[in-house]
N, C-alpha and C positions, 0 to 999 in steps of 0.2 A: 169505861166501853165492855159493853155487854158481847159484843159481834163485832168483827172489823168488816164496815163497811167498803168495799174495794168495787171501782168503777174499770170499765175496762177501753183502754186507749185501741179501736182497730174492732173492726165486726166482719172479719172472716172465718173460716174454718176452726182454725185453732182456738181462736175467740171464742166461737162455739164450743168447742171440747171443754175447754178451761169451764163456764161457765156451769155448763154441765157437773161439773165433777165437782163445782163448790158448793152445789147443791148438799150434797153428803154431807156438807159440813156442820159442825157446831156450834164454831167458832168466829166461822167468814161466811159475808154473803155478797151477792153482784147486787149492788144496786140502781147503777148508771153504765151507759154505752156512748163512747163516742165515736163519730166516724165523720169524714170530710162530707159526709153526705146525711142531711138530719133523715131522709124517706130511708136509705140502709141503715140506718141507726135506729130508725122505728121499728122496721121489720125489725132487727135481732133484737130489741128488747121485745117484742109482742111476742114472736117465736122462744124467746128463753125468760120470759115470767118477771121483766127485769123493768123495774121501775119508772128513770128517766133516760131519756135518749138527748144528744144533743150533737149538732151537725158542725163542729169542732170541736179537735183535742184541748185547744184552748179554755173552752168553756167544761167540758168535763172536769180538766183540772182546776178551774176556778170554784168548783162545786164544795161546798163546805159540808156535805153529807156522804162526802166521798172520804175516807183515811189512808187510802192505798189505791193505786194504779197495778195493773196488770197491762203491759207492754207489748200488744199482738199485734205490730206494723210488720213491713216489711225489714228486712235486716239493715239496709240503706239508713233507716232511720229510727234506727233504734237510739243513738246518740241524743238527737236531736229532740228525742219526744221523753226518752227518760230525763235529760235534762229542765224542760221544758217542767216535767211533772215532779221533780225535785226541787226547784224554785217555788213551785207553790205548797210547798210544806208536805208533800204528800211523800209515804213512802213507795217502795217503787220493786215490782215483780216484772224482770225483763223475760220473753221467752228467748229460744238459743239460737243464732249466737248473740250474747250479750252486745257483743261490740265486734267491729270488723279488725281491728287493731288494738294491741296494748295499751297505745296512747288514747283511744277513745275510752278505752274502761278506767285507765286510771282518772280521767279527766272523771268522769261521771262517778269513781269512786270519790274522789275528791269533794263534789259537790255533795254527794250525801252526807259527807262528814260537816262540808261547812253549814249544811240545812239539821244537820244531827237528826238523818233519817235511816231508814234501813233502806240498801239496797242490795 
């Protein structure tokens, strides 16, 4: 793998800051964004020079051109979104807070171990 291909789950302000930061990386690139709204994903992709835009997080996680996922959704959905990405065999970086409880964080790390993925 020459570069880590990242998909962003969520298309908000923090996701935009992340996308801009990755542009300076020699080892990673943002190749996709997913939102609950295709229109919002397309607008975000256009603004940040991202090739692929999806109207669902599931479709983003299913994309084989994505190696890893950055979860930039509301805190209350981090567990669900992270588990979905891990179960799709993606490595995951979650914005803070990663989880709202220790048991949720343990569940996320256990799934990462089962999938042999980095969380």
